[in-house]
C-alpha positions in Angstrom: -18.4 50.3 -110.2 -19.7 46.7 -110.0 -16.3 45.5 -108.8 -16.0 48.3 -106.3 -19.4 47.5 -104.8 -18.5 43.8 -104.7 -15.3 44.6 -102.8 -17.2 46.7 -100.3 -19.7 44.0 -99.7 -17.0 41.3 -99.3 -15.2 43.4 -96.8 -18.3 44.0 -94.8 -19.1 40.3 -94.8 -15.6 39.4 -93.6 -15.6 42.0 -90.9 -19.0 40.7 -89.6 -17.7 37.1 -89.6 -14.5 38.2 -87.8 -16.4 40.1 -85.1 -18.7 37.2 -84.5 -15.6 35.0 -83.9 -14.2 37.6 -81.4 -17.5 38.0 -79.6 -17.7 34.2 -79.0 -14.4 34.4 -77.0 -15.2 37.5 -75.0 -14.2 36.5 -71.5 -17.5 37.3 -69.8 -19.3 35.2 -72.5 -17.1 32.2 -71.8 -17.4 32.4 -68.0 -21.2 32.8 -68.3 -21.5 29.8 -70.7 -19.0 27.4 -69.1 -18.5 28.1 -65.4 -20.8 27.9 -62.4 -20.2 27.6 -58.6 -22.1 25.2 -56.4 -21.2 25.1 -52.7 -17.6 23.7 -52.6 -17.3 23.0 -56.2 -16.4 25.0 -59.3 -17.9 23.5 -62.5 -16.4 23.9 -65.9 -18.6 22.4 -68.6 -20.1 20.2 -65.9 -16.8 18.9 -64.7 -16.3 19.7 -61.0 -13.2 21.0 -59.2 -13.1 21.3 -55.4 -12.7 24.7 -53.9 -11.7 25.4 -50.3 -12.9 27.7 -47.6 -11.0 30.8 -48.6 -10.8 31.8 -52.3 -8.2 34.2 -53.7 -7.7 35.2 -57.4 -4.8 36.4 -59.5 -4.7 37.0 -63.3 -2.5 38.3 -66.1 -3.1 38.8 -69.8 -5.0 40.8 -72.3 -8.3 38.9 -71.7 -8.3 38.5 -67.9 -10.1 41.7 -66.9 -13.4 40.5 -68.3 -12.7 37.1 -66.8 -12.1 38.6 -63.4 -15.2 40.8 -63.5 -17.4 37.8 -64.4 -15.7 35.5 -61.8 -16.1 38.1 -59.1 -19.8 38.1 -59.9 -20.0 34.3 -59.6 -18.0 34.1 -56.4 -19.5 37.0 -54.5 -18.5 37.3 -50.9 -16.5 34.1 -51.0 -13.7 35.9 -52.9 -11.3 37.2 -50.3 -8.8 39.2 -52.4 -7.5 39.4 -56.0 -4.7 41.1 -58.0 -5.2 41.3 -61.8 -2.3 42.4 -64.0 -3.6 44.1 -67.2 -2.2 46.1 -70.1 -1.9 49.8 -69.6 -5.1 51.5 -70.7 -7.2 48.3 -70.3 -9.5 49.8 -67.6 -10.8 52.5 -69.8 -10.9 50.3 -72.9 -12.7 47.3 -71.4 -16.0 49.0 -71.9 -15.3 49.3 -75.6 -15.3 45.5 -75.7 -17.8 44.7 -72.9 -21.2 46.2 -71.9 -21.1 47.8 -68.5 -24.7 46.6 -67.9 -23.4 43.0 -68.3 -21.9 43.0 -64.9 -23.2 43.6 -61.4 -21.6 46.0 -59.0 -18.1 44.9 -58.0 -17.3 44.0 -54.5 -14.1 45.9 -54.6 -11.8 43.1 -53.4 -9.9 42.9 -56.7 -7.0 45.3 -57.5 -6.7 45.9 -61.2 -3.1 46.9 -61.8 -2.1 48.3 -65.2 1.4 47.9 -66.6 3.3 47.0 -69.8 3.2 48.8 -73.1 3.0 47.1 -76.5 3.5 43.6 -75.0 6.7 44.5 -73.2 7.1 44.4 -69.4 8.1 47.6 -67.6 9.0 48.7 -64.1 5.3 48.6 -63.1 5.1 45.0 -64.3 7.8 44.1 -61.8 5.9 45.9 -59.0 2.6 44.1 -59.8 4.4 40.8 -60.0 6.0 41.4 -56.7 2.5 42.1 -55.2 1.2 38.9 -56.6 4.1 36.9 -55.2 3.6 38.5 -51.8 -0.1 37.6 -51.8 0.2 33.9 -52.9 3.2 33.3 -50.6 0.9 33.8 -47.6 -1.7 31.1 -48.7 -2.1 27.9 -46.9 -4.0 24.6 -46.7 -7.4 26.2 -46.4 -7.0 28.4 -49.5 -7.9 28.0 -53.1 -6.1 30.2 -55.7 -8.0 30.8 -58.9 -5.5 31.9 -61.6 -6.8 33.6 -64.7 -4.5 33.3 -67.7 -4.7 34.6 -71.3 -2.4 35.6 -74.1 -0.1 38.5 -73.3 0.4 37.2 -69.8 4.1 36.7 -70.3 4.6 40.5 -70.4 2.2 41.1 -67.5 3.8 38.6 -65.0 7.5 39.1 -65.1 10.2 38.6 -62.5 13.7 37.9 -63.8 16.1 35.6 -61.9 18.7 37.2 -59.7 21.6 38.8 -61.6 19.5 39.1 -64.8 18.2 42.6 -65.6 14.7 43.1 -67.0 16.1 45.0 -69.9 18.6 42.3 -70.9 15.9 39.7 -70.8 13.5 41.9 -72.8 16.2 42.7 -75.4 17.0 39.0 -75.9 13.3 38.2 -76.4 12.9 41.1 -78.9 15.9 39.9 -80.9 14.5 36.4 -81.2 11.1 37.7 -82.3 12.8 40.0 -84.9 14.8 37.0 -86.2 11.5 35.1 -86.8 11.3 32.9 -83.6 7.8 31.7 -82.8 6.0 32.2 -79.5 6.9 28.7 -78.3 10.6 29.4 -78.8 10.6 32.8 -77.2 8.6 31.5 -74.2 11.1 28.7 -73.6 13.8 31.5 -73.2 11.5 33.5 -71.0 10.8 30.5 -68.7 14.5 29.8 -68.2 15.2 33.4 -67.2 12.2 33.8 -64.8 11.5 32.8 -61.2 7.7 32.9 -61.7 7.2 31.3 -65.2 7.3 27.6 -65.9 5.6 26.6 -62.7 7.2 29.3 -60.5 3.8 30.7 -59.4 2.5 27.3 -58.5 5.6 26.6 -56.4 5.3 29.9 -54.5 1.6 29.3 -53.8 2.0 25.8 -52.5 0.2 24.3 -50.5 -2.9 26.3 -51.7 -5.2 24.5 -54.1 -4.8 26.1 -57.6 -7.4 26.2 -60.4 -6.0 27.7 -63.6 -8.6 29.0 -66.1 -6.9 29.6 -69.4 -7.8 31.4 -72.6 -5.3 30.0 -75.1 -3.4 32.0 -77.6 -1.0 29.3 -78.8 -1.5 26.6 -81.5 -2.6 23.3 -80.0 -3.2 24.9 -76.5 0.0 23.9 -74.8 -0.7 25.0 -71.2 3.0 24.9 -70.4 3.6 27.7 -72.9 0.5 30.0 -72.6 1.8 33.1 -70.7 4.9 31.0 -70.2 3.2 28.4 -68.0 3.4 29.9 -64.5 1.1 27.1 -63.1 2.7 24.2 -65.1 5.7 22.2 -64.1 8.6 22.4 -66.6 12.1 21.0 -66.3 13.3 24.0 -68.3 15.7 21.9 -70.3 19.0 23.8 -71.1 19.3 21.6 -74.2 16.1 23.1 -75.6 17.3 26.6 -74.9 20.7 26.0 -76.5 19.1 24.5 -79.6 16.8 27.6 -80.0 19.7 30.1 -79.5 21.9 28.1 -82.0 19.0 28.0 -84.5 19.0 31.8 -84.7 22.8 32.0 -84.4 22.9 34.2 -81.3 24.2 31.7 -78.7 27.8 33.1 -79.0 26.5 36.6 -78.6 25.3 35.9 -75.0 27.7 36.0 -72.1 28.0 36.6 -68.4 25.4 35.6 -65.8 22.6 35.3 -68.4 24.4 32.6 -70.3 25.3 30.7 -67.2 21.6 30.6 -66.2 20.4 29.6 -69.7 22.7 26.6 -69.9 22.3 25.4 -66.3 20.2 22.5 -65.0 17.4 23.4 -62.6 17.9 22.9 -58.9 14.3 23.0 -57.7 13.3 19.9 -55.7 9.7 19.5 -57.0 9.4 15.7 -56.6 7.3 16.0 -53.4 4.4 17.7 -55.2 4.6 16.1 -58.7 2.6 13.0 -59.8 3.7 10.2 -62.1 2.9 12.4 -65.1 5.1 15.1 -63.8 2.2 17.4 -63.1 1.7 19.4 -59.9 -0.6 17.6 -57.6 -2.1 20.8 -56.2 -2.9 22.4 -59.6 -5.7 21.9 -62.1 -5.3 23.7 -65.4 -8.3 24.1 -67.7 -8.6 25.5 -71.2 -11.8 27.5 -71.3 -11.5 29.2 -74.7 -9.3 29.0 -77.8 -9.0 29.7 -81.5 -11.3 26.7 -82.3 -14.1 28.4 -80.4 -13.7 31.5 -82.5 -13.6 29.5 -85.7 -16.9 27.7 -84.8 -18.6 31.1 -84.3 -17.2 32.4 -87.5 -18.5 29.4 -89.3 -22.0 29.9 -87.8 -22.0 33.6 -88.8 -21.1 32.7 -92.3 -24.0 30.3 -92.5 -26.3 33.0 -91.1 -25.2 35.2 -94.0 -26.0 32.5 -96.5 -22.3 32.1 -97.3 -20.7 28.6 -97.5 -18.0 28.3 -94.8 -15.0 26.0 -95.4 -13.0 25.5 -92.3 -9.4 24.8 -93.3 -7.2 24.6 -90.1 -6.5 26.3 -86.8 -2.8 25.7 -86.6 -1.3 28.1 -89.2 2.3 28.9 -88.4 5.5 29.7 -90.2 6.8 32.8 -91.9 4.1 35.0 -93.4 5.6 34.7 -96.9 5.0 31.0 -96.9 1.5 31.3 -95.4 0.6 33.8 -98.1 1.8 31.5 -100.8 -0.3 28.7 -99.3 -3.4 30.8 -99.3 -2.7 31.9 -102.9 -2.6 28.3 -104.0 -5.8 27.4 -102.2 -7.7 30.3 -103.8 -6.3 29.5 -107.2 -7.5 25.8 -107.0 -10.9 26.8 -105.6 -11.5 29.4 -108.3 -10.6 26.9 -110.9 -13.2 24.5 -109.5 -15.8 27.2 -109.4 -15.2 28.0 -113.0 -15.5 24.3 -113.9 -11.8 24.3 -115.1 -10.5 21.7 -112.7 -11.6 18.1 -112.2 -12.1 16.5 -108.8 -9.1 14.2 -109.3 -6.8 17.1 -110.3 -8.1 19.2 -107.4 -7.4 16.5 -104.9 -4.0 15.5 -106.3 -2.9 19.2 -106.3 -3.8 19.6 -102.6 -2.1 16.3 -101.6 1.0 17.3 -103.5 1.5 20.4 -101.4 3.1 19.7 -98.0 1.4 22.7 -96.4 -2.1 21.7 -97.7 -1.9 17.9 -97.3 -3.5 18.2 -93.8 -6.8 18.9 -95.7 -6.7 15.4 -97.3 -9.6 14.0 -95.2 -11.8 17.0 -96.1 -11.2 17.1 -99.8 -14.2 15.2 -101.0 -16.5 17.4 -98.9 -14.8 20.6 -100.0 -15.0 19.8 -103.7 -18.6 18.7 -103.5 -19.5 21.9 -101.6 -17.8 24.0 -104.3 -19.6 22.1 -107.1 -23.1 22.2 -105.4 -23.0 25.9 -104.5 -20.7 27.3 -107.2 -22.9 30.5 -107.7 -22.9 31.3 -104.0 -20.2 33.0 -101.9 -17.7 31.1 -99.8 -15.7 32.0 -96.7 -12.5 30.1 -96.1 -11.8 30.1 -92.4 -8.4 29.4 -90.6 -6.6 30.4 -87.5 -3.1 30.5 -86.1 -0.2 32.8 -85.6 2.5 33.1 -88.3 5.7 34.9 -87.7 7.5 37.9 -89.4 11.2 38.2 -89.9 12.0 41.9 -89.2 14.7 43.3 -91.5 13.4 46.8 -92.0 12.7 49.9 -90.0 9.0 50.4 -90.8 5.9 49.8 -88.7 3.5 46.9 -89.1 2.2 43.7 -87.6 2.1 40.1 -88.9 -1.6 40.4 -90.0 -1.1 43.6 -92.0 2.1 42.1 -93.6 0.3 38.9 -94.4 -2.6 40.8 -96.0 -0.3 42.9 -98.2 1.7 39.8 -99.1 -1.4 38.0 -100.2 -2.5 41.1 -102.2 0.8 40.9 -104.1 0.8 37.1 -104.5 -2.8 37.0 -105.7 -2.2 39.8 -108.1 0.7 37.8 -109.7 -1.4 34.7 -109.9 -4.2 36.6 -111.6 -1.8 38.2 -114.0 -0.6 34.7 -115.0 -4.2 33.3 -115.2 -6.4 36.2 -116.4 -9.5 34.0 -116.2 -9.3 34.4 -112.4 -10.7 37.9 -112.8 -14.1 36.1 -112.9 -13.7 35.6 -109.1 -13.9 38.1 -106.4 -11.2 37.1 -103.8 -10.8 39.2 -100.7 -8.6 38.3 -97.7 -8.8 39.4 -94.1 -6.1 38.7 -91.5 -6.7 40.1 -88.0 -5.7 39.5 -84.4 -8.5 38.6 -82.0 -7.0 40.9 -79.4 -7.5 44.0 -81.7 -3.8 44.9 -81.7 -1.6 43.8 -84.5 2.0 44.5 -83.5 2.7 48.0 -82.2 -0.2 49.5 -84.1 -3.8 50.5 -83.5 -5.1 48.1 -86.1 -6.3 44.5 -85.6 -5.3 43.6 -89.2 -6.0 44.4 -92.8 -7.7 43.3 -96.0 -5.9 42.0 -99.0 -7.0 41.8 -102.7 -5.3 42.0 -106.1 -6.5 45.5 -107.0 -4.3 46.9 -104.2 -1.3 46.1 -106.3 -2.8 47.0 -109.6 -3.9 50.4 -108.3 -0.5 51.2 -106.8 1.1 50.3 -110.2 -1.3 52.6 -112.1 -0.4 55.5 -109.8 3.2 54.7 -109.8 3.5 54.9 -113.6 1.3 58.0 -113.7 3.3 59.9 -111.2 6.5 58.9 -112.9 5.1 60.4 -116.1 3.5 63.5 -114.6 6.3 64.5 -112.3 9.3 63.1 -114.2 10.6 66.6 -115.1 10.3 67.9 -111.6 12.0 64.9 -110.1 14.9 65.3 -112.6 15.2 69.0 -112.0 15.3 68.8 -108.2 17.6 65.8 -108.3 16.1 65.1 -104.8 16.8 61.5 -103.9 14.2 61.7 -101.1 11.4 62.2 -103.6 12.5 59.1 -105.5 13.0 57.1 -102.3 9.5 58.0 -101.0 7.8 57.1 -104.2 9.7 53.8 -104.5 9.0 53.1 -100.8 5.3 52.7 -101.5 5.7 49.9 -104.0 4.3 46.8 -102.1 7.5 44.7 -102.6 9.5 47.6 -101.1 7.0 48.1 -98.3 7.3 44.4 -97.3 11.1 44.6 -97.4 11.0 47.5 -94.9 8.3 45.9 -92.8 6.2 49.0 -93.3 2.7 47.7 -94.1 0.9 49.9 -91.5 2.2 53.1 -93.2 1.2 51.7 -96.6 -2.3 50.8 -95.5 -2.8 54.1 -93.6 -2.2 56.0 -96.8 -3.8 53.7 -99.3 -7.5 54.4 -99.8 -7.4 56.7 -96.8 -6.8 53.7 -94.5 -10.1 52.0 -95.4 -8.4 48.6 -95.8 -7.2 48.6 -92.2 -9.5 46.8 -89.7 -9.6 48.8 -86.5 -11.6 47.3 -83.7 -9.9 48.7 -80.7 -8.7 46.5 -77.9 -11.2 43.6 -77.7 -10.5 42.3 -74.2 -9.7 38.8 -75.5 -6.8 37.0 -77.3 -7.0 33.6 -79.1 -4.5 34.2 -81.8 -5.4 35.4 -85.3 -8.3 34.6 -87.7 -7.7 34.3 -91.5 -10.8 34.7 -93.6 -11.0 34.6 -97.4 -14.2 35.6 -99.3 -14.5 33.9 -102.7 -17.4 34.4 -105.1 -17.8 34.4 -108.9 -18.6 37.7 -110.4 -21.9 38.0 -112.3 -19.9 39.5 -115.1 -16.3 39.2 -116.2 -14.3 42.4 -115.5 -10.6 42.8 -116.2 -8.3 45.0 -114.2 -5.5 45.5 -116.7 -3.1 48.3 -115.8 -3.6 51.5 -117.6 -0.3 53.4 -117.4 -1.9 56.6 -118.9 -4.6 56.9 -116.3 -5.0 60.3 -114.7 -4.3 60.5 -111.1 -6.2 62.4 -108.4 -4.8 64.9 -105.9 -5.7 62.7 -102.9 -3.4 60.0 -104.1 -1.0 58.8 -101.4 2.0 59.0 -103.8 1.4 62.7 -104.3 1.3 63.1 -100.5 4.8 61.6 -100.4 6.0 63.7 -103.4 4.8 67.0 -102.0 6.1 66.2 -98.5 9.6 65.6 -100.1 9.8 68.9 -102.0 
């Protein structure tokens, strides 16, 4: 019972810290805190940018509706017209994330156009993009175009080059994602196949003055890649594209007009409006929110809860299996320090010896001293980024749910090898700040070792209780369904959402709804020594209850 209550408390603490991080990057909060208008200047953090007589606005991304509403309030009658491309359903869901009382009555000059499903452009996306192109093409010297950009913008501003179909472009990008390509690599392909990405929007809007306000969803905030960089000049090097396609061994699978475009040099004559740094002279791009901002808020919320925050990094990337292994090692070393089983020198040398953790070198003294000075208190490890998943199965999940389940399995194995670690309560939360992890309704999931131990208990129990029935029926579906809920098999089939939906009645899924923002993922790990030592050895003879998810599968297969 004590362990269960400790788990519930840890999950509540992690959820609160996560939501504080998300709240800090709500678009209306960022606009309110960072941006003001004074006559012919727009100020961002007290830095001024000139605005012209007529102001127009376009936007695209998961977080731009809240940005647009707040900007419309600031600009008032000076705003002439706007088109905002948002995910389907965003209009009704925005008030789940924002308070309607926060905003004044809209002037009605902005058209909010819904399109795209599950981060993929559709026919309505092409229509909305065409509307945006027609609007900005008409702008002139006396116009300022404010461009609102956030994560998800690539799917909400899409216009393939001539002779490339939208479906062919989409299928190529899907294939790359499934093969484990990261967002930077996929966006490089998107840019090459688009007339509006990689500076295309800025070219079309010239000579209007452009101010890009960007909510970053990519590690290190590369403005040329966020939403595929529609306001940022890019040479769109064919060499980079060829390297990416060869890396994932699909270069030879592509043919026809698409391949011709992918390997061609660009023909745009941009020199007349580029400066010496190869930046558009009529464009100012400004990052107004990112993962670091969310991490800072998560850190503050941890302190408010009398927990000790340890910020690790905000650039987590790579495949989720490697990321899970990294977090498992961090937790192992920290628990050893909390139990006074690891010296400072050994702690530091172990971190430095791991290539994934060596970036923490400068923080190690501070981390160790914090652990020693507050060893009886709880800790929250905080990190951010965007790992990738290699899709080989046919299940349903997202990178955060898969990472949480992988961590559950990895940490279980570490605890099995080092039973003294049962003295520590370790709970992991991985969740996307946009509230949607992959094609699911969950933001992410919790991970902890008892997930795996509980599954194994029930697995052995159901094998014993239903062994005769399974043998008599000789039904391979029953066996397949039972085996399919073992975590290792779930991960092989990329089916963590199904697993979490059934396990503990779905209580280990985090469902926030669409948040209206997007600054990648937050990874939070709660670590605290138990007041007593409690083992979680597997009892293969434990009686199972009728609400167990294995039995659901068994009965559905009969």
